[in-house]
C-alpha positions, -999 to 999 in steps of 0.1 A, spaced: -61 2 -1 -29 18 -13 -18 49 7 -3 79 -9 -9 116 -17 -30 128 -46 -16 151 -73 11 150 -99 37 165 -77 36 134 -54 31 108 -81 67 95 -82 76 100 -46 86 74 -21 55 81 0 33 70 -29 43 34 -31 9 23 -20 -7 41 -49 18 25 -73 10 -10 -60 -27 -4 -65 -21 10 -99 0 -20 -109 -25 -44 -95 -54 -27 -114 -34 -28 -147 -27 -65 -142 -65 -71 -135 -77 -48 -163 -96 -27 -137 -101 10 -138 -96 32 -108 -121 57 -122 -148 57 -96 -150 83 -68 -167 77 -35 -158 86 1 -128 107 -9 -112 78 -27 -105 67 -63 -114 30 -66 -124 2 -89 -137 -33 -87 -116 -62 -99 -114 -99 -99 -82 -116 -86 -84 -153 -90 -121 -159 -85 -124 -132 -58 -142 -99 -63 -121 -71 -48 -121 -34 -43 -89 -16 -52 -87 20 -38 -65 50 -33 -76 75 -7 -75 111 -20 -73 127 15 -35 129 16 -16 104 36 -21 116 71 -59 115 68 -61 82 49 -86 67 74 -112 93 64 -115 75 31 -106 39 41 -132 38 70 -163 47 49 -153 24 20 -148 -5 43 -181 1 59 -199 6 26 -186 -27 11 -189 -45 45 -153 -55 45 -141 -72 77 -109 -58 90 -91 -91 85 -100 -90 48 -84 -55 44 -49 -50 31 -33 -16 35 -2 -10 14 23 18 24 60 28 24 82 22 54 114 39 67 124 10 89 129 -14 59 157 -12 35 147 1 1 128 -25 -19 122 -49 11 86 -61 16 70 -69 50 35 -83 51 19 -85 86 -15 -95 99 -18 -65 123 2 -42 144 11 -7 153 16 21 129 54 22 134 51 60 133 34 60 99 7 86 100 -14 71 72 -15 37 90 -22 55 123 -52 73 107 -66 41 94 -63 24 127 -79 54 144 -109 54 121 -114 17 120 -110 14 158 -87 -16 153 -52 -25 142 -64 -60 132 -60 -54 94 -32 -67 72 -5 -43 60 21 -46 33 50 -22 38 76 -14 12 110 -3 24 122 32 15 151 32 40 161 60 63 172 93 48 209 100 48 221 129 70 212 158 68 180 151 48 148 153 70 124 123 70 95 142 54 118 155 26 130 119 21 95 104 19 83 132 -4 114 130 -27 118 110 -58 143 81 -57 176 82 -75 179 62 -107 195 31 -90 171 32 -61 142 36 -87 150 2 -101 148 -15 -66 116 4 -59 100 -6 -92 109 -42 -86 95 -39 -50 62 -24 -65 59 -53 -88 65 -79 -60 41 -61 -37 14 -63 -63 21 -100 -66 20 -103 -28 -14 -85 -27 -28 -109 -52 -15 -138 -33 -31 -123 -1 -65 -125 -20 -60 -159 -36 -38 -179 -12 -43 -161 21 -22 -140 43 0 -167 57 10 -180 22 17 -144 10 38 -138 41 58 -170 34 64 -161 -2 71 -124 -1 84 -113 33 119 -120 23 119 -93 -3 139 -114 -27 112 -131 -47 106 -119 -82 80 -130 -106 51 -155 -101 
């Protein structure tokens, strides 16, 4: 599940990195995200030999759980088999952090997913967007578009996050964490 906000006005914002990762992974797998169910756009894909569901909640970030919960239930996905991808203020731009569970860290999309699922025992892949420089407000920063130099870092991070998500499926969480948590790995 990639978290973000629907609509063109949000497409290139820092807050939509989860959507960008799912789009990248779908393109790599040749999967379409053209099905609509439970307030989400989704598609089925095969990564390695595993069948997966790639999804983008269309509920807006703060209500992501309203789409994630029903999809997880419909597909009978165990929480430990779920990977949620989002942006993160607490990581420098472009840095990745994959974790097996944990709190929301103030991220309202992750908090919504946790609330609806009734557990925080699902993997999350966070992509750093850094803290906003003074006097920019946090919401304005998240909903803003990156500057050209920052865009390059973010594009590389999105590519690496898609690789990390694929590794989560094929090699497992621990292997994906070992390979991608440094934020420095590029390519396969």
